[in-house]
N, CA and C atoms of all chains as a GROMACS GRO file, in nm:
protein
  645
    1UNK      N    1   8.449   8.883  11.023
    1UNK     CA    2   8.486   8.999  11.091
    1UNK      C    3   8.486   9.101  10.989
    2UNK      N    4   8.421   9.197  10.984
    2UNK     CA    5   8.423   9.303  10.885
    2UNK      C    6   8.456   9.446  10.954
    3UNK      N    7   8.499   9.524  10.865
    3UNK     CA    8   8.563   9.660  10.888
    3UNK      C    9   8.433   9.738  10.910
    4UNK      N   10   8.422   9.806  11.029
    4UNK     CA   11   8.315   9.888  11.047
    4UNK      C   12   8.337  10.032  11.019
    5UNK      N   13   8.446  10.078  11.077
    5UNK     CA   14   8.484  10.220  11.040
    5UNK      C   15   8.637  10.235  11.040
    6UNK      N   16   8.684  10.331  10.956
    6UNK     CA   17   8.821  10.344  10.952
    6UNK      C   18   8.853  10.495  10.953
    7UNK      N   19   8.937  10.542  11.048
    7UNK     CA   20   8.964  10.689  11.047
    7UNK      C   21   9.110  10.706  11.071
    8UNK      N   22   9.172  10.811  11.036
    8UNK     CA   23   9.317  10.837  11.065
    8UNK      C   24   9.342  10.980  11.073
    9UNK      N   25   9.469  11.013  11.137
    9UNK     CA   26   9.501  11.134  11.186
    9UNK      C   27   9.622  11.194  11.112
   10UNK      N   28   9.633  11.148  11.002
   10UNK     CA   29   9.764  11.185  10.912
   10UNK      C   30   9.764  11.326  10.880
   11UNK      N   31   9.648  11.388  10.864
   11UNK     CA   32   9.652  11.518  10.819
   11UNK      C   33   9.674  11.609  10.966
   12UNK      N   34   9.628  11.566  11.082
   12UNK     CA   35   9.643  11.646  11.193
   12UNK      C   36   9.783  11.624  11.220
   13UNK      N   37   9.839  11.505  11.212
   13UNK     CA   38   9.980  11.483  11.256
   13UNK      C   39  10.066  11.560  11.179
   14UNK      N   40  10.040  11.594  11.037
   14UNK     CA   41  10.119  11.676  10.962
   14UNK      C   42  10.136  11.815  11.001
   15UNK      N   43   9.994  11.866  11.030
   15UNK     CA   44   9.981  11.997  11.072
   15UNK      C   45  10.067  12.024  11.198
   16UNK      N   46  10.071  11.923  11.291
   16UNK     CA   47  10.130  11.945  11.428
   16UNK      C   48  10.291  11.938  11.416
   17UNK      N   49  10.328  11.879  11.305
   17UNK     CA   50  10.470  11.871  11.289
   17UNK      C   51  10.503  11.994  11.169
   18UNK      N   52  10.519  12.100  11.224
   18UNK     CA   53  10.546  12.222  11.130
   18UNK      C   54  10.492  12.218  11.012
   19UNK      N   55  10.353  12.175  11.014
   19UNK     CA   56  10.262  12.191  10.886
   19UNK      C   57  10.348  12.127  10.766
   20UNK      N   58  10.381  12.007  10.792
   20UNK     CA   59  10.453  11.940  10.693
   20UNK      C   60  10.340  11.910  10.581
   21UNK      N   61  10.397  11.922  10.454
   21UNK     CA   62  10.330  11.901  10.332
   21UNK      C   63  10.313  11.743  10.306
   22UNK      N   64  10.217  11.723  10.222
   22UNK     CA   65  10.195  11.593  10.190
   22UNK      C   66  10.320  11.537  10.098
   23UNK      N   67  10.367  11.619  10.019
   23UNK     CA   68  10.479  11.593   9.925
   23UNK      C   69  10.603  11.560  10.029
   24UNK      N   70  10.638  11.639  10.131
   24UNK     CA   71  10.734  11.593  10.225
   24UNK      C   72  10.718  11.482  10.306
   25UNK      N   73  10.605  11.439  10.351
   25UNK     CA   74  10.577  11.329  10.400
   25UNK      C   75  10.584  11.205  10.312
   26UNK      N   76  10.532  11.224  10.183
   26UNK     CA   77  10.549  11.109  10.079
   26UNK      C   78  10.698  11.084  10.070
   27UNK      N   79  10.784  11.178  10.060
   27UNK     CA   80  10.917  11.173  10.043
   27UNK      C   81  10.987  11.081  10.138
   28UNK      N   82  10.932  11.113  10.269
   28UNK     CA   83  10.981  11.055  10.399
   28UNK      C   84  10.953  10.902  10.398
   29UNK      N   85  10.853  10.866  10.362
   29UNK     CA   86  10.790  10.726  10.384
   29UNK      C   87  10.807  10.649  10.231
   30UNK      N   88  10.859  10.716  10.143
   30UNK     CA   89  10.871  10.661  10.010
   30UNK      C   90  10.764  10.616   9.942
   31UNK      N   91  10.664  10.707   9.921
   31UNK     CA   92  10.539  10.687   9.838
   31UNK      C   93  10.514  10.820   9.766
   32UNK      N   94  10.420  10.825   9.692
   32UNK     CA   95  10.385  10.937   9.599
   32UNK      C   96  10.292  11.028   9.697
   33UNK      N   97  10.289  11.175   9.655
   33UNK     CA   98  10.201  11.263   9.716
   33UNK      C   99  10.054  11.220   9.698
   34UNK      N  100  10.031  11.152   9.598
   34UNK     CA  101   9.888  11.118   9.552
   34UNK      C  102   9.834  11.001   9.666
   35UNK      N  103   9.950  10.919   9.696
   35UNK     CA  104   9.908  10.815   9.793
   35UNK      C  105   9.867  10.868   9.909
   36UNK      N  106   9.944  10.961   9.962
   36UNK     CA  107   9.931  11.032  10.089
   36UNK      C  108   9.778  11.108  10.098
   37UNK      N  109   9.769  11.160   9.983
   37UNK     CA  110   9.628  11.248   9.958
   37UNK      C  111   9.507  11.131   9.991
   38UNK      N  112   9.519  11.027   9.904
   38UNK     CA  113   9.412  10.929   9.904
   38UNK      C  114   9.379  10.859  10.050
   39UNK      N  115   9.498  10.841  10.105
   39UNK     CA  116   9.514  10.783  10.229
   39UNK      C  117   9.445  10.876  10.333
   40UNK      N  118   9.469  11.005  10.326
   40UNK     CA  119   9.395  11.090  10.426
   40UNK      C  120   9.251  11.097  10.413
   41UNK      N  121   9.204  11.072  10.280
   41UNK     CA  122   9.067  11.067  10.268
   41UNK      C  123   8.998  10.937  10.260
   42UNK      N  124   9.083  10.849  10.322
   42UNK     CA  125   9.024  10.699  10.335
   42UNK      C  126   8.979  10.641  10.202
   43UNK      N  127   9.052  10.671  10.098
   43UNK     CA  128   9.018  10.608   9.981
   43UNK      C  129   9.126  10.510   9.925
   44UNK      N  130   9.211  10.471  10.030
   44UNK     CA  131   9.317  10.372   9.995
   44UNK      C  132   9.325  10.282  10.121
   45UNK      N  133   9.343  10.158  10.119
   45UNK     CA  134   9.362  10.071  10.218
   45UNK      C  135   9.526  10.038  10.208
   46UNK      N  136   9.597  10.111  10.309
   46UNK     CA  137   9.761  10.095  10.306
   46UNK      C  138   9.808   9.955  10.347
   47UNK      N  139   9.934   9.927  10.330
   47UNK     CA  140   9.979   9.818  10.377
   47UNK      C  141  10.033   9.845  10.528
   48UNK      N  142  10.052   9.759  10.616
   48UNK     CA  143  10.105   9.782  10.751
   48UNK      C  144  10.238   9.868  10.744
   49UNK      N  145  10.319   9.825  10.652
   49UNK     CA  146  10.464   9.881  10.652
   49UNK      C  147  10.439  10.025  10.638
   50UNK      N  148  10.351  10.068  10.559
   50UNK     CA  149  10.340  10.202  10.520
   50UNK      C  150  10.293  10.305  10.644
   51UNK      N  151  10.192  10.224  10.715
   51UNK     CA  152  10.128  10.287  10.836
   51UNK      C  153  10.261  10.306  10.937
   52UNK      N  154  10.337  10.198  10.931
   52UNK     CA  155  10.435  10.190  11.047
   52UNK      C  156  10.547  10.288  11.017
   53UNK      N  157  10.576  10.320  10.889
   53UNK     CA  158  10.655  10.425  10.845
   53UNK      C  159  10.636  10.550  10.884
   54UNK      N  160  10.500  10.583  10.855
   54UNK     CA  161  10.428  10.715  10.884
   54UNK      C  162  10.418  10.731  11.035
   55UNK      N  163  10.390  10.634  11.116
   55UNK     CA  164  10.401  10.640  11.267
   55UNK      C  165  10.538  10.667  11.306
   56UNK      N  166  10.660  10.630  11.264
   56UNK     CA  167  10.786  10.656  11.279
   56UNK      C  168  10.838  10.786  11.243
   57UNK      N  169  10.781  10.838  11.136
   57UNK     CA  170  10.794  10.987  11.100
   57UNK      C  171  10.772  11.073  11.220
   58UNK      N  172  10.636  11.039  11.256
   58UNK     CA  173  10.587  11.129  11.351
   58UNK      C  174  10.604  11.106  11.499
   59UNK      N  175  10.686  10.996  11.517
   59UNK     CA  176  10.704  10.938  11.638
   59UNK      C  177  10.597  10.913  11.722
   60UNK      N  178  10.493  10.840  11.686
   60UNK     CA  179  10.393  10.793  11.752
   60UNK      C  180  10.355  10.659  11.720
   61UNK      N  181  10.253  10.594  11.779
   61UNK     CA  182  10.210  10.456  11.763
   61UNK      C  183  10.130  10.432  11.639
   62UNK      N  184  10.132  10.322  11.601
   62UNK     CA  185  10.036  10.289  11.472
   62UNK      C  186   9.897  10.324  11.511
   63UNK      N  187   9.833  10.303  11.628
   63UNK     CA  188   9.701  10.332  11.670
   63UNK      C  189   9.670  10.478  11.670
   64UNK      N  190   9.785  10.572  11.690
   64UNK     CA  191   9.754  10.704  11.669
   64UNK      C  192   9.765  10.770  11.531
   65UNK      N  193   9.785  10.671  11.456
   65UNK     CA  194   9.781  10.718  11.304
   65UNK      C  195   9.666  10.657  11.235
   66UNK      N  196   9.621  10.545  11.264
   66UNK     CA  197   9.498  10.487  11.203
   66UNK      C  198   9.413  10.412  11.310
   67UNK      N  199   9.296  10.440  11.298
   67UNK     CA  200   9.206  10.359  11.384
   67UNK      C  201   9.109  10.281  11.322
   68UNK      N  202   9.068  10.155  11.340
   68UNK     CA  203   8.999  10.065  11.270
   68UNK      C  204   8.909   9.993  11.361
   69UNK      N  205   8.782  10.021  11.353
   69UNK     CA  206   8.673   9.965  11.428
   69UNK      C  207   8.613   9.828  11.340
   70UNK      N  208   8.618   9.720  11.424
   70UNK     CA  209   8.567   9.596  11.349
   70UNK      C  210   8.434   9.567  11.410
   71UNK      N  211   8.354   9.496  11.340
   71UNK     CA  212   8.244   9.439  11.379
   71UNK      C  213   8.238   9.325  11.461
   72UNK      N  214   9.487  11.708   8.839
   72UNK     CA  215   9.520  11.582   8.762
   72UNK      C  216   9.672  11.543   8.793
   73UNK      N  217   9.686  11.405   8.823
   73UNK     CA  218   9.827  11.378   8.884
   73UNK      C  219   9.905  11.349   8.754
   74UNK      N  220  10.049  11.347   8.779
   74UNK     CA  221  10.140  11.328   8.656
   74UNK      C  222  10.121  11.190   8.599
   75UNK      N  223  10.087  11.080   8.679
   75UNK     CA  224  10.080  10.951   8.619
   75UNK      C  225   9.943  10.962   8.526
   76UNK      N  226   9.843  11.020   8.574
   76UNK     CA  227   9.725  11.019   8.493
   76UNK      C  228   9.737  11.114   8.362
   77UNK      N  229   9.826  11.227   8.369
   77UNK     CA  230   9.852  11.283   8.252
   77UNK      C  231   9.939  11.205   8.153
   78UNK      N  232  10.025  11.127   8.191
   78UNK     CA  233  10.114  11.040   8.113
   78UNK      C  234  10.032  10.941   8.034
   79UNK      N  235   9.924  10.877   8.133
   79UNK     CA  236   9.845  10.765   8.093
   79UNK      C  237   9.756  10.820   7.961
   80UNK      N  238   9.715  10.936   7.987
   80UNK     CA  239   9.602  11.011   7.880
   80UNK      C  240   9.705  11.025   7.769
   81UNK      N  241   9.843  11.083   7.765
   81UNK     CA  242   9.910  11.094   7.652
   81UNK      C  243   9.931  10.963   7.576
   82UNK      N  244   9.961  10.842   7.672
   82UNK     CA  245   9.989  10.721   7.602
   82UNK      C  246   9.864  10.678   7.530
   83UNK      N  247   9.735  10.670   7.601
   83UNK     CA  248   9.617  10.653   7.523
   83UNK      C  249   9.596  10.713   7.401
   84UNK      N  250   9.600  10.838   7.409
   84UNK     CA  251   9.570  10.904   7.280
   84UNK      C  252   9.681  10.867   7.178
   85UNK      N  253   9.794  10.851   7.193
   85UNK     CA  254   9.917  10.814   7.101
   85UNK      C  255   9.878  10.673   7.053
   86UNK      N  256   9.848  10.583   7.146
   86UNK     CA  257   9.828  10.447   7.088
   86UNK      C  258   9.701  10.425   7.015
   87UNK      N  259   9.603  10.509   7.057
   87UNK     CA  260   9.478  10.515   6.969
   87UNK      C  261   9.488  10.568   6.837
   88UNK      N  262   9.570  10.684   6.818
   88UNK     CA  263   9.606  10.740   6.715
   88UNK      C  264   9.678  10.644   6.598
   89UNK      N  265   9.777  10.574   6.661
   89UNK     CA  266   9.856  10.481   6.585
   89UNK      C  267   9.760  10.354   6.539
   90UNK      N  268   9.674  10.306   6.622
   90UNK     CA  269   9.600  10.208   6.595
   90UNK      C  270   9.497  10.247   6.471
   91UNK      N  271   9.447  10.373   6.479
   91UNK     CA  272   9.359  10.430   6.362
   91UNK      C  273   9.444  10.437   6.247
   92UNK      N  274   9.566  10.492   6.256
   92UNK     CA  275   9.657  10.509   6.146
   92UNK      C  276   9.701  10.380   6.069
   93UNK      N  277   9.729  10.288   6.151
   93UNK     CA  278   9.778  10.155   6.059
   93UNK      C  279   9.652  10.082   6.021
   94UNK      N  280   9.538  10.092   6.085
   94UNK     CA  281   9.414  10.058   6.014
   94UNK      C  282   9.382  10.104   5.897
   95UNK      N  283   9.396  10.250   5.876
   95UNK     CA  284   9.376  10.304   5.759
   95UNK      C  285   9.466  10.266   5.662
   96UNK      N  286   9.595  10.268   5.684
   96UNK     CA  287   9.700  10.212   5.596
   96UNK      C  288   9.668  10.064   5.559
   97UNK      N  289   9.618   9.987   5.632
   97UNK     CA  290   9.589   9.852   5.606
   97UNK      C  291   9.469   9.850   5.503
   98UNK      N  292   9.356   9.911   5.550
   98UNK     CA  293   9.232   9.895   5.462
   98UNK      C  294   9.247   9.972   5.324
   99UNK      N  295   9.342  10.053   5.318
   99UNK     CA  296   9.349  10.149   5.212
   99UNK      C  297   9.452  10.048   5.091
  100UNK      N  298   9.536   9.991   5.165
  100UNK     CA  299   9.655   9.932   5.075
  100UNK      C  300   9.595   9.806   5.040
  101UNK      N  301   9.519   9.745   5.115
  101UNK     CA  302   9.477   9.596   5.074
  101UNK      C  303   9.312   9.596   5.084
  102UNK      N  304   9.258   9.551   4.965
  102UNK     CA  305   9.121   9.551   4.952
  102UNK      C  306   9.086   9.415   5.012
  103UNK      N  307   8.964   9.400   5.053
  103UNK     CA  308   8.918   9.268   5.129
  103UNK      C  309   8.901   9.171   5.038
  104UNK      N  310   8.918   9.180   4.905
  104UNK     CA  311   8.894   9.095   4.821
  104UNK      C  312   9.020   9.041   4.734
  105UNK      N  313   9.139   9.110   4.765
  105UNK     CA  314   9.243   9.076   4.702
  105UNK      C  315   9.363   9.035   4.800
  106UNK      N  316   9.423   8.930   4.779
  106UNK     CA  317   9.531   8.883   4.863
  106UNK      C  318   9.680   8.924   4.844
  107UNK      N  319   9.684   8.980   4.730
  107UNK     CA  320   9.824   9.011   4.696
  107UNK      C  321   9.852   9.162   4.757
  108UNK      N  322   9.992   9.201   4.754
  108UNK     CA  323  10.014   9.340   4.818
  108UNK      C  324  10.108   9.320   4.938
  109UNK      N  325  10.228   9.372   4.939
  109UNK     CA  326  10.343   9.348   5.044
  109UNK      C  327  10.346   9.497   5.108
  110UNK      N  328  10.324   9.618   5.035
  110UNK     CA  329  10.359   9.736   5.076
  110UNK      C  330  10.286   9.753   5.219
  111UNK      N  331  10.166   9.701   5.246
  111UNK     CA  332  10.097   9.750   5.367
  111UNK      C  333  10.180   9.673   5.485
  112UNK      N  334  10.243   9.553   5.467
  112UNK     CA  335  10.307   9.500   5.583
  112UNK      C  336  10.431   9.594   5.635
  113UNK      N  337  10.498   9.634   5.520
  113UNK     CA  338  10.630   9.728   5.561
  113UNK      C  339  10.567   9.868   5.622
  114UNK      N  340  10.465   9.910   5.548
  114UNK     CA  341  10.406  10.030   5.642
  114UNK      C  342  10.358  10.022   5.759
  115UNK      N  343  10.292   9.912   5.798
  115UNK     CA  344  10.244   9.872   5.939
  115UNK      C  345  10.355   9.861   6.018
  116UNK      N  346  10.437   9.788   5.970
  116UNK     CA  347  10.555   9.730   6.060
  116UNK      C  348  10.646   9.877   6.115
  117UNK      N  349  10.650   9.970   6.010
  117UNK     CA  350  10.742  10.089   6.056
  117UNK      C  351  10.647  10.164   6.151
  118UNK      N  352  10.516  10.180   6.137
  118UNK     CA  353  10.425  10.249   6.213
  118UNK      C  354  10.430  10.180   6.354
  119UNK      N  355  10.417  10.058   6.345
  119UNK     CA  356  10.402   9.978   6.476
  119UNK      C  357  10.544   9.997   6.550
  120UNK      N  358  10.650   9.982   6.497
  120UNK     CA  359  10.778  10.003   6.561
  120UNK      C  360  10.792  10.140   6.632
  121UNK      N  361  10.753  10.234   6.551
  121UNK     CA  362  10.757  10.384   6.619
  121UNK      C  363  10.657  10.381   6.730
  122UNK      N  364  10.554  10.325   6.728
  122UNK     CA  365  10.446  10.324   6.836
  122UNK      C  366  10.490  10.262   6.959
  123UNK      N  367  10.561  10.151   6.936
  123UNK     CA  368  10.610  10.066   7.058
  123UNK      C  369  10.748  10.144   7.118
  124UNK      N  370  10.841  10.212   7.019
  124UNK     CA  371  10.942  10.289   7.080
  124UNK      C  372  10.882  10.417   7.172
  125UNK      N  373  10.782  10.466   7.113
  125UNK     CA  374  10.729  10.580   7.195
  125UNK      C  375  10.654  10.530   7.303
  126UNK      N  376  10.611  10.421   7.320
  126UNK     CA  377  10.533  10.376   7.435
  126UNK      C  378  10.618  10.349   7.536
  127UNK      N  379  10.731  10.274   7.500
  127UNK     CA  380  10.838  10.219   7.597
  127UNK      C  381  10.913  10.355   7.661
  128UNK      N  382  10.934  10.441   7.576
  128UNK     CA  383  11.010  10.552   7.620
  128UNK      C  384  10.913  10.643   7.717
  129UNK      N  385  10.789  10.652   7.682
  129UNK     CA  386  10.695  10.720   7.768
  129UNK      C  387  10.685  10.648   7.911
  130UNK      N  388  10.694  10.514   7.902
  130UNK     CA  389  10.666  10.438   8.036
  130UNK      C  390  10.800  10.474   8.108
  131UNK      N  391  10.923  10.460   8.045
  131UNK     CA  392  11.039  10.489   8.109
  131UNK      C  393  11.050  10.624   8.165
  132UNK      N  394  11.003  10.718   8.108
  132UNK     CA  395  11.003  10.852   8.143
  132UNK      C  396  10.909  10.869   8.284
  133UNK      N  397  10.794  10.808   8.256
  133UNK     CA  398  10.701  10.811   8.352
  133UNK      C  399  10.742  10.750   8.502
  134UNK      N  400  10.807  10.609   8.476
  134UNK     CA  401  10.852  10.546   8.601
  134UNK      C  402  10.978  10.605   8.651
  135UNK      N  403  11.044  10.681   8.578
  135UNK     CA  404  11.167  10.759   8.639
  135UNK      C  405  11.128  10.885   8.707
  136UNK      N  406  11.021  10.944   8.668
  136UNK     CA  407  10.979  11.090   8.735
  136UNK      C  408  10.898  11.041   8.853
  137UNK      N  409  10.810  10.943   8.842
  137UNK     CA  410  10.711  10.914   8.952
  137UNK      C  411  10.726  10.781   8.981
  138UNK      N  412  10.794  10.737   9.081
  138UNK     CA  413  10.832  10.602   9.107
  138UNK      C  414  10.722  10.535   9.137
  139UNK      N  415  10.725  10.413   9.113
  139UNK     CA  416  10.595  10.308   9.146
  139UNK      C  417  10.600  10.284   9.300
  140UNK      N  418  10.485  10.320   9.371
  140UNK     CA  419  10.492  10.304   9.510
  140UNK      C  420  10.381  10.203   9.537
  141UNK      N  421  10.348  10.151   9.637
  141UNK     CA  422  10.267  10.027   9.680
  141UNK      C  423  10.119  10.057   9.594
  142UNK      N  424  10.078  10.172   9.608
  142UNK     CA  425   9.944  10.209   9.560
  142UNK      C  426   9.958  10.205   9.408
  143UNK      N  427  10.054  10.252   9.332
  143UNK     CA  428  10.077  10.242   9.178
  143UNK      C  429  10.088  10.100   9.148
  144UNK      N  430  10.144  10.014   9.227
  144UNK     CA  431  10.166   9.878   9.181
  144UNK      C  432  10.044   9.799   9.203
  145UNK      N  433   9.972   9.828   9.297
  145UNK     CA  434   9.841   9.782   9.328
  145UNK      C  435   9.734   9.813   9.216
  146UNK      N  436   9.747   9.946   9.170
  146UNK     CA  437   9.657   9.987   9.039
  146UNK      C  438   9.706   9.908   8.916
  147UNK      N  439   9.828   9.895   8.904
  147UNK     CA  440   9.877   9.824   8.775
  147UNK      C  441   9.838   9.675   8.779
  148UNK      N  442   9.835   9.604   8.918
  148UNK     CA  443   9.809   9.491   8.916
  148UNK      C  444   9.651   9.458   8.893
  149UNK      N  445   9.570   9.555   8.948
  149UNK     CA  446   9.435   9.526   8.912
  149UNK      C  447   9.404   9.568   8.751
  150UNK      N  448   9.476   9.660   8.716
  150UNK     CA  449   9.452   9.708   8.561
  150UNK      C  450   9.480   9.598   8.492
  151UNK      N  451   9.602   9.512   8.514
  151UNK     CA  452   9.642   9.386   8.452
  151UNK      C  453   9.522   9.280   8.440
  152UNK      N  454   9.479   9.264   8.566
  152UNK     CA  455   9.352   9.167   8.561
  152UNK      C  456   9.235   9.214   8.469
  153UNK      N  457   9.216   9.332   8.469
  153UNK     CA  458   9.103   9.366   8.386
  153UNK      C  459   9.139   9.371   8.231
  154UNK      N  460   9.266   9.402   8.204
  154UNK     CA  461   9.322   9.390   8.071
  154UNK      C  462   9.311   9.250   8.019
  155UNK      N  463   9.352   9.142   8.094
  155UNK     CA  464   9.356   9.015   8.056
  155UNK      C  465   9.210   8.970   8.026
  156UNK      N  466   9.111   8.994   8.120
  156UNK     CA  467   8.973   8.955   8.104
  156UNK      C  468   8.909   9.024   7.971
  157UNK      N  469   8.938   9.158   7.963
  157UNK     CA  470   8.879   9.227   7.847
  157UNK      C  471   8.943   9.178   7.705
  158UNK      N  472   9.070   9.146   7.714
  158UNK     CA  473   9.134   9.103   7.581
  158UNK      C  474   9.086   8.961   7.544
  159UNK      N  475   9.063   8.867   7.643
  159UNK     CA  476   8.995   8.736   7.622
  159UNK      C  477   8.877   8.765   7.548
  160UNK      N  478   8.791   8.850   7.593
  160UNK     CA  479   8.666   8.868   7.526
  160UNK      C  480   8.680   8.924   7.414
  161UNK      N  481   8.769   9.030   7.366
  161UNK     CA  482   8.785   9.074   7.242
  161UNK      C  483   8.838   8.987   7.155
  162UNK      N  484   8.929   8.888   7.180
  162UNK     CA  485   9.000   8.806   7.111
  162UNK      C  486   8.878   8.707   7.050
  163UNK      N  487   8.822   8.654   7.159
  163UNK     CA  488   8.712   8.556   7.117
  163UNK      C  489   8.603   8.605   7.010
  164UNK      N  490   8.568   8.735   7.047
  164UNK     CA  491   8.462   8.795   6.958
  164UNK      C  492   8.515   8.809   6.813
  165UNK      N  493   8.644   8.865   6.809
  165UNK     CA  494   8.707   8.887   6.678
  165UNK      C  495   8.725   8.766   6.603
  166UNK      N  496   8.770   8.665   6.672
  166UNK     CA  497   8.814   8.540   6.598
  166UNK      C  498   8.688   8.471   6.558
  167UNK      N  499   8.588   8.462   6.636
  167UNK     CA  500   8.456   8.397   6.598
  167UNK      C  501   8.386   8.485   6.486
  168UNK      N  502   8.404   8.619   6.491
  168UNK     CA  503   8.349   8.679   6.365
  168UNK      C  504   8.429   8.653   6.246
  169UNK      N  505   8.558   8.634   6.246
  169UNK     CA  506   8.637   8.609   6.131
  169UNK      C  507   8.589   8.462   6.088
  170UNK      N  508   8.577   8.361   6.168
  170UNK     CA  509   8.523   8.246   6.147
  170UNK      C  510   8.405   8.240   6.078
  171UNK      N  511   8.304   8.312   6.140
  171UNK     CA  512   8.170   8.303   6.077
  171UNK      C  513   8.162   8.375   5.944
  172UNK      N  514   8.250   8.478   5.920
  172UNK     CA  515   8.244   8.542   5.797
  172UNK      C  516   8.294   8.460   5.692
  173UNK      N  517   8.408   8.365   5.713
  173UNK     CA  518   8.479   8.297   5.597
  173UNK      C  519   8.439   8.129   5.610
  174UNK      N  520   8.335   8.124   5.684
  174UNK     CA  521   8.306   7.970   5.716
  174UNK      C  522   8.289   7.896   5.572
  175UNK      N  523   8.187   7.977   5.469
  175UNK     CA  524   8.167   7.905   5.353
  175UNK      C  525   8.297   7.893   5.273
  176UNK      N  526   8.396   7.984   5.276
  176UNK     CA  527   8.525   7.988   5.206
  176UNK      C  528   8.604   7.873   5.256
  177UNK      N  529   8.600   7.825   5.364
  177UNK     CA  530   8.684   7.726   5.425
  177UNK      C  531   8.807   7.771   5.478
  178UNK      N  532   8.848   7.872   5.432
  178UNK     CA  533   8.995   7.935   5.487
  178UNK      C  534   8.978   8.094   5.501
  179UNK      N  535   9.066   8.131   5.598
  179UNK     CA  536   9.060   8.284   5.627
  179UNK      C  537   9.189   8.340   5.566
  180UNK      N  538   9.172   8.459   5.499
  180UNK     CA  539   9.290   8.531   5.428
  180UNK      C  540   9.392   8.567   5.522
  181UNK      N  541   9.507   8.540   5.472
  181UNK     CA  542   9.618   8.560   5.582
  181UNK      C  543   9.646   8.704   5.629
  182UNK      N  544   9.606   8.790   5.535
  182UNK     CA  545   9.645   8.944   5.576
  182UNK      C  546   9.564   8.983   5.730
  183UNK      N  547   9.454   8.887   5.737
  183UNK     CA  548   9.380   8.942   5.847
  183UNK      C  549   9.442   8.895   5.969
  184UNK      N  550   9.515   8.776   5.950
  184UNK     CA  551   9.582   8.747   6.090
  184UNK      C  552   9.711   8.842   6.105
  185UNK      N  553   9.766   8.892   6.011
  185UNK     CA  554   9.863   8.984   6.030
  185UNK      C  555   9.825   9.124   6.075
  186UNK      N  556   9.712   9.159   6.052
  186UNK     CA  557   9.652   9.274   6.096
  186UNK      C  558   9.616   9.258   6.258
  187UNK      N  559   9.561   9.152   6.282
  187UNK     CA  560   9.506   9.124   6.424
  187UNK      C  561   9.643   9.098   6.521
  188UNK      N  562   9.751   9.061   6.453
  188UNK     CA  563   9.874   9.050   6.533
  188UNK      C  564   9.915   9.180   6.582
  189UNK      N  565   9.897   9.298   6.511
  189UNK     CA  566   9.934   9.439   6.552
  189UNK      C  567   9.832   9.473   6.642
  190UNK      N  568   9.717   9.465   6.598
  190UNK     CA  569   9.594   9.530   6.659
  190UNK      C  570   9.579   9.468   6.820
  191UNK      N  571   9.599   9.358   6.830
  191UNK     CA  572   9.600   9.299   6.970
  191UNK      C  573   9.686   9.356   7.065
  192UNK      N  574   9.815   9.389   7.018
  192UNK     CA  575   9.916   9.426   7.099
  192UNK      C  576   9.869   9.592   7.141
  193UNK      N  577   9.833   9.655   7.026
  193UNK     CA  578   9.786   9.789   7.062
  193UNK      C  579   9.670   9.809   7.146
  194UNK      N  580   9.577   9.714   7.140
  194UNK     CA  581   9.447   9.705   7.195
  194UNK      C  582   9.494   9.662   7.352
  195UNK      N  583   9.582   9.575   7.368
  195UNK     CA  584   9.630   9.543   7.518
  195UNK      C  585   9.662   9.675   7.582
  196UNK      N  586   9.756   9.757   7.519
  196UNK     CA  587   9.803   9.865   7.571
  196UNK      C  588   9.701   9.963   7.602
  197UNK      N  589   9.619   9.990   7.514
  197UNK     CA  590   9.491  10.085   7.526
  197UNK      C  591   9.416  10.033   7.634
  198UNK      N  592   9.375   9.906   7.642
  198UNK     CA  593   9.294   9.855   7.755
  198UNK      C  594   9.360   9.870   7.894
  199UNK      N  595   9.492   9.852   7.890
  199UNK     CA  596   9.570   9.856   8.011
  199UNK      C  597   9.571  10.015   8.061
  200UNK      N  598   9.587  10.101   7.958
  200UNK     CA  599   9.596  10.241   8.008
  200UNK      C  600   9.463  10.282   8.042
  201UNK      N  601   9.355  10.245   7.980
  201UNK     CA  602   9.221  10.299   8.027
  201UNK      C  603   9.191  10.227   8.167
  202UNK      N  604   9.234  10.112   8.196
  202UNK     CA  605   9.227  10.061   8.339
  202UNK      C  606   9.286  10.144   8.450
  203UNK      N  607   9.416  10.184   8.411
  203UNK     CA  608   9.511  10.257   8.477
  203UNK      C  609   9.436  10.399   8.516
  204UNK      N  610   9.346  10.453   8.428
  204UNK     CA  611   9.295  10.565   8.450
  204UNK      C  612   9.147  10.549   8.533
  205UNK      N  613   9.088  10.451   8.518
  205UNK     CA  614   8.972  10.408   8.575
  205UNK      C  615   8.994  10.360   8.733
  206UNK      N  616   9.066  10.260   8.740
  206UNK     CA  617   9.084  10.180   8.876
  206UNK      C  618   9.133  10.300   8.981
  207UNK      N  619   9.201  10.402   8.981
  207UNK     CA  620   9.228  10.506   9.078
  207UNK      C  621   9.096  10.569   9.134
  208UNK      N  622   9.010  10.578   9.023
  208UNK     CA  623   8.892  10.677   9.054
  208UNK      C  624   8.786  10.571   9.132
  209UNK      N  625   8.797  10.436   9.118
  209UNK     CA  626   8.718  10.340   9.195
  209UNK      C  627   8.777  10.349   9.344
  210UNK      N  628   8.895  10.338   9.333
  210UNK     CA  629   8.979  10.341   9.486
  210UNK      C  630   8.996  10.196   9.532
  211UNK      N  631   9.071  10.196   9.622
  211UNK     CA  632   9.090  10.066   9.668
  211UNK      C  633   9.080  10.065   9.839
  212UNK      N  634   8.930  10.076   9.855
  212UNK     CA  635   8.903  10.114  10.000
  212UNK      C  636   8.905   9.983  10.094
  213UNK      N  637   8.878  10.014  10.212
  213UNK     CA  638   8.896   9.910  10.316
  213UNK      C  639   8.764   9.823  10.287
  214UNK      N  640   8.775   9.701  10.327
  214UNK     CA  641   8.669   9.610  10.305
  214UNK      C  642   8.547   9.647  10.395
  215UNK      N  643   8.428   9.631  10.358
  215UNK     CA  644   8.322   9.672  10.429
  215UNK      C  645   8.203   9.573  10.431
   0.00000   0.00000   0.00000
């Protein structure tokens, strides 16, 4: 089973939440701003824990943060 | 350019400078054909001690200001793997070269071992730092 497509809504969720900056989100979830940046650009495969933390910050489900399509 | 990238570049430049510096000291104080001479060892030891203190200080400053998150730990783990493999190759190449150069003599001059002792540590740090700079550019993408 391979990963076909991965998308995420982190940038949109940030803008919907008072235009939260990457730095602010990074501080809330306990990672660096650089990690949030590469995450938004799909250049980093995060751990489930990190995605769960981001989902909790925005009060949404994990599926609303990241969408993975498998073959 | 991120803070960690800048710090890694500074560490790389400093370690390379120190490596070149004590290589110059070593090759100027000791001729390849003379086995005597103790000054080069003291000089290299002092330079090496300074370089290690600087390296450790910069590491502490970097990790204090930019804490290691899961991505940075992942990068450092992958960099460690690259460093191990590259240093195995470098060690093998250097030792074989030394062996072949002194095959007829039947023995290797001791000062070469002293030089390699310091060189390998600096090369390790340099290889690790270069990997830390290159691995983020490759990225850790989703499997495909």
